[in-house]
DRENDO-1510 file (C-alpha; in Angstrom, 1 decimal, always signed):
<recs>
REC; n; res; u; v; w
REC; 1; MET; -6.3; -10.3; -14.6 .
REC; 2; ALA; -3.7; -9.7; -13.7 .
REC; 3; LEU; -1.5; -12.8; -11.3 .
REC; 4; PHE; -0.3; -10.5; -8.1 .
REC; 5; ARG; +2.9; -11.8; -5.0 .
REC; 6; LEU; +3.5; -10.8; -2.6 .
REC; 7; GLN; +6.0; -10.5; -0.4 .
REC; 8; LEU; +6.5; -8.9; +3.5 .
REC; 9; LEU; +8.6; -11.4; +5.5 .
REC; 10; GLY; +12.2; -10.1; +4.3 .
REC; 11; THR; +13.3; -8.2; +1.0 .
REC; 12; PHE; +9.2; -6.4; +0.2 .
REC; 13; GLN; +8.5; -7.4; -2.9 .
REC; 14; ILE; +6.0; -7.3; -4.9 .
REC; 15; GLU; +5.2; -8.5; -8.2 .
REC; 16; ILE; +2.5; -7.7; -11.0 .
REC; 17; ASP; +1.8; -10.7; -13.9 .
REC; 18; SER; +5.7; -11.4; -12.5 .
REC; 19; ALA; +7.1; -8.3; -13.1 .
REC; 20; PRO; +8.6; -6.4; -10.2 .
REC; 21; VAL; +6.3; -2.9; -8.8 .
REC; 22; THR; +9.3; -0.9; -7.2 .
REC; 23; ALA; +8.2; +3.2; -8.2 .
REC; 24; PHE; +6.4; +3.1; -4.6 .
REC; 25; ARG; +7.4; +6.7; -3.2 .
REC; 26; SER; +8.4; +5.8; +0.5 .
REC; 27; ASN; +8.3; +2.9; +2.4 .
REC; 28; LYS; +5.5; +3.5; +4.2 .
REC; 29; THR; +3.1; +4.1; +1.5 .
REC; 30; ARG; +5.2; +0.0; +1.0 .
REC; 31; ALA; +4.3; -0.5; +4.7 .
REC; 32; LEU; +0.6; +0.9; +3.7 .
REC; 33; LEU; +0.0; -1.1; +1.2 .
REC; 34; ALA; +1.4; -4.2; +3.2 .
REC; 35; TYR; -1.6; -2.8; +6.2 .
REC; 36; LEU; -3.4; -3.0; +3.8 .
REC; 37; ALA; -3.4; -6.4; +2.6 .
REC; 38; LEU; -3.3; -7.8; +5.6 .
REC; 39; ASN; -6.0; -5.9; +6.7 .
REC; 40; GLY; -8.3; -5.5; +4.0 .
REC; 41; ALA; -11.5; -7.5; +6.0 .
REC; 42; ARG; -12.1; -4.5; +7.5 .
REC; 43; SER; -12.5; -0.7; +7.5 .
REC; 44; HIS; -9.7; +1.4; +7.6 .
REC; 45; SER; -10.8; +5.4; +8.9 .
REC; 46; ARG; -8.0; +8.2; +6.5 .
REC; 47; ASP; -7.2; +9.5; +10.5 .
REC; 48; ALA; -6.5; +6.2; +11.9 .
REC; 49; LEU; -4.6; +5.8; +9.2 .
REC; 50; ALA; -2.9; +8.9; +8.6 .
REC; 51; THR; -2.4; +8.4; +13.2 .
REC; 52; LEU; -1.1; +4.8; +12.5 .
REC; 53; PHE; +1.9; +5.4; +9.8 .
REC; 54; TRP; +2.8; +9.5; +10.4 .
REC; 55; GLY; +1.9; +9.8; +13.9 .
REC; 56; ASP; +4.6; +12.2; +14.6 .
REC; 57; SER; +3.4; +14.4; +12.4 .
REC; 58; THR; +0.6; +17.6; +12.0 .
REC; 59; GLN; -3.1; +16.1; +11.3 .
REC; 60; SER; -2.9; +18.4; +8.5 .
REC; 61; ALA; +0.6; +16.6; +7.8 .
REC; 62; ALA; -0.8; +13.1; +8.2 .
REC; 63; ARG; -3.4; +13.8; +6.3 .
REC; 64; THR; -1.4; +15.4; +2.9 .
REC; 65; SER; +1.1; +12.3; +3.7 .
REC; 66; LEU; -1.3; +9.5; +3.5 .
REC; 67; ARG; -3.6; +11.1; +0.7 .
REC; 68; GLN; -0.1; +11.2; -1.1 .
REC; 69; ALA; +0.5; +7.6; +0.1 .
REC; 70; ILE; -3.0; +7.1; -1.5 .
REC; 71; ALA; -2.6; +8.7; -4.3 .
REC; 72; ASN; +1.4; +6.8; -5.4 .
REC; 73; LEU; -0.8; +2.9; -4.8 .
REC; 74; ARG; -3.3; +3.4; -7.1 .
REC; 75; GLN; -1.0; +4.5; -9.9 .
REC; 76; VAL; +1.4; +1.7; -8.8 .
REC; 77; ALA; -0.6; -0.6; -7.9 .
REC; 78; ALA; -3.7; -0.3; -9.8 .
REC; 79; PRO; -3.4; -3.8; -11.7 .
REC; 80; LEU; -3.9; -4.9; -8.3 .
REC; 81; LEU; -7.7; -4.6; -8.6 .
REC; 82; ASP; -8.1; -6.3; -10.8 .
REC; 83; ALA; -5.8; -9.4; -9.7 .
REC; 84; ARG; -6.0; -12.8; -8.4 .
REC; 85; PRO; -3.8; -14.3; -5.6 .
REC; 86; PRO; -2.1; -17.4; -7.1 .
REC; 87; ALA; -3.0; -20.7; -6.8 .
</recs>
């Protein structure tokens, strides 16, 4: 099982097994990860997330951006699915 560390105050940093994770597509993708990490106890509709992060775009463009961000998170942070927070 991987060990992860997520730092939200100051410079955003995420590490998996002490290796920095840096291949995020955009700052909004990092913000999406932070939001989901802090609010993971409840479910989130895709429409709500698209509006929250890409509210200045059309609904179609916002959904596309969210879809791309989620795909990037799955690639970059996939080990988090099996990770545990430090003790």
